[in-house]
C-alpha positions as CSV (number, residue, x, y, z in Angstrom):
1,X,-15.0,3.6,8.4
2,X,-14.3,0.6,6.2
3,X,-12.3,-2.5,6.9
4,X,-9.3,-3.6,4.8
5,X,-8.5,-7.3,4.7
6,X,-5.2,-8.6,3.3
7,X,-5.1,-12.0,1.8
8,X,-2.9,-14.6,3.5
9,X,-1.7,-17.9,2.2
10,X,-2.0,-21.2,3.9
11,X,1.0,-20.5,6.1
12,X,-0.6,-17.1,7.2
13,X,1.8,-15.0,5.2
14,X,0.7,-11.8,3.4
15,X,2.7,-10.3,0.6
16,X,1.6,-6.8,1.3
17,X,2.3,-7.0,5.0
18,X,5.7,-8.5,4.3
19,X,6.4,-5.8,1.8
20,X,5.4,-3.0,4.3
21,X,7.6,-4.6,6.9
22,X,10.5,-4.8,4.4
23,X,10.0,-1.1,3.5
24,X,10.0,-0.2,7.2
25,X,13.4,-2.0,7.8
26,X,14.9,-0.5,4.6
27,X,13.5,2.9,5.4
28,X,16.0,3.3,8.2
29,X,18.7,3.8,5.6
30,X,16.8,4.5,2.4
31,X,14.7,7.7,1.9
32,X,13.0,6.2,-1.1
33,X,11.8,3.1,0.8
34,X,10.7,5.3,3.7
35,X,8.7,7.6,1.4
36,X,7.1,4.7,-0.5
37,X,5.9,3.1,2.8
38,X,4.4,6.4,3.9
39,X,2.6,6.8,0.6
40,X,1.2,3.2,0.7
41,X,0.0,3.7,4.3
42,X,-1.7,7.1,3.3
43,X,-3.5,5.4,0.4
44,X,-4.7,2.6,2.6
45,X,-5.8,5.1,5.2
46,X,-7.8,7.0,2.6
47,X,-9.4,3.7,1.4
48,X,-10.2,2.8,5.0
49,X,-11.8,6.2,5.7
50,X,-13.7,6.9,2.5
51,X,-14.1,3.6,0.8
52,X,-15.5,4.4,-2.7
53,X,-16.8,7.8,-1.6
54,X,-13.5,9.6,-1.9
55,X,-13.3,12.7,-4.1
56,X,-10.4,11.7,-6.4
57,X,-9.2,8.4,-8.0
58,X,-5.5,7.8,-8.1
59,X,-2.8,5.2,-8.6
60,X,0.4,4.6,-6.7
61,X,3.2,2.8,-8.6
62,X,5.9,1.3,-6.4
63,X,9.0,-0.7,-7.7
64,X,11.2,-2.6,-5.3
65,X,14.6,-3.0,-7.0
66,X,15.9,-5.3,-4.4
67,X,13.1,-7.9,-5.0
68,X,12.4,-6.8,-8.6
69,X,8.7,-6.6,-7.8
70,X,6.3,-3.9,-9.1
71,X,3.3,-3.0,-7.1
72,X,0.3,-0.8,-8.2
73,X,-2.2,0.5,-5.6
74,X,-5.3,1.6,-7.4
75,X,-7.8,3.7,-5.4
76,X,-10.9,4.1,-7.6
77,X,-13.5,6.5,-6.3
78,X,-17.1,6.8,-7.4
79,X,-18.3,10.1,-8.9
80,X,-21.4,11.0,-7.0
C-alpha cells in the first residue's frame, strides 16, 4: 500500500481536498458532481493500492463549471 500526500499551503488549505469537499456538497443535488467525485476517489484508491505497478495507465478529466477550473488526474503505470 502506498501513501498519497496532498500539498497544503501555509494556511493548511489543500485545493484537491477542498475540491472533493465541494463535489460532495454539490453531489447531493448534481449527479455529474457525484459521479466525478466517485471517479476521483476510485483513481486515488488505485494509486494508493498499486502505485506504479497497476496494469493500465489512464487519465481522468474533470471540469468544474461553477469554479471554471479544469483538473486532470493522470495515473501512469509502468509496463513490467
